[in-house]
C-alpha positions in Angstrom: -1.0 4.1 -0.1 -1.7 4.5 3.7 0.8 2.9 5.8 -0.4 1.7 9.2 0.6 -0.3 12.2 -3.0 -1.1 12.9 -6.3 -0.2 11.4 -7.6 2.8 13.4 -8.5 6.4 13.0 -9.6 8.2 9.9 -8.7 7.2 6.4 -8.5 8.7 3.0 -11.3 7.5 0.6 -10.1 5.2 -2.1 -6.6 4.9 -0.6 -5.0 1.6 -0.4 -4.1 0.7 3.3 -1.1 -1.5 3.9 0.3 -2.5 7.1 4.0 -1.7 7.2 5.0 -5.1 8.4 3.2 -6.7 5.5 4.6 -4.4 2.8 7.6 -6.6 1.8 5.5 -9.7 1.7 2.9 -7.9 -0.7 5.3 -6.0 -2.7 5.2 -8.3 -5.7 1.5 -7.6 -5.9 2.1 -3.9 -6.6 2.5 -2.3 -10.1 5.8 -0.5 -10.5 4.3 1.7 -13.3 1.9 3.4 -10.5 3.2 6.4 -8.8 2.9 5.7 -5.0 2.5 8.4 -2.3 2.9 7.0 1.3 1.3 8.5 4.3 0.7 7.6 7.9 -0.3 9.3 11.0 3.2 11.0 11.7 5.3 10.4 8.7 7.7 7.8 10.3 6.1 4.7 8.8 5.5 6.4 5.5 9.2 7.4 5.2 10.2 3.8 5.9 7.5 2.5 3.4 8.7 4.8 0.6 12.3 3.8 1.2 11.3 0.1 0.9 9.4 0.7 -2.2 12.2 2.7 -3.7 14.8 -0.2 -2.8 12.6 -2.5 -4.7 12.4 -0.5 -7.8 9.5 1.8 -7.3 11.3 4.9 -8.2 8.4 7.2 -8.1 7.4 6.4 -4.5 7.2 9.6 -2.3 6.1 10.5 1.1 3.2 13.0 1.6 4.9 15.6 3.7 3.2 16.3 6.9 1.2 13.0 6.7 -2.3 12.8 8.2 -1.9 16.0 10.1 -1.3 18.1 7.0 -4.2 16.3 5.1 -6.6 17.0 7.9 -5.3 20.6 8.4 -6.0 21.2 4.7 -9.6 20.0 5.2 -9.3 17.2 2.8 -11.9 14.3 2.9 -11.5 11.4 5.4 -13.8 8.7 6.6 -13.9 6.2 9.4 -13.5 2.5 8.3 -16.7 0.7 8.4 -15.9 -1.4 11.4 -15.2 1.7 13.5 -18.2 3.8 12.4 -20.9 4.3 15.0 -24.1 2.5 14.3 
């Protein structure tokens, strides 16, 4: 789960992007039997999101330490959202 304040920058393929301000409204649509790892650009929104998920019974919700900086530094795959890709 990638927590965002806006749709911008690179993204992890096959991740579910959720705007932090929309998380509580959408929380009933999430499966509590799935393990969630939250991530954002810096870790702040991801920490808030994991806390919200845990409060609502998503006991396995965790934060990806280092967030996108660590992901990119490790050389893991990312892509640009379709609407931001150069034509």
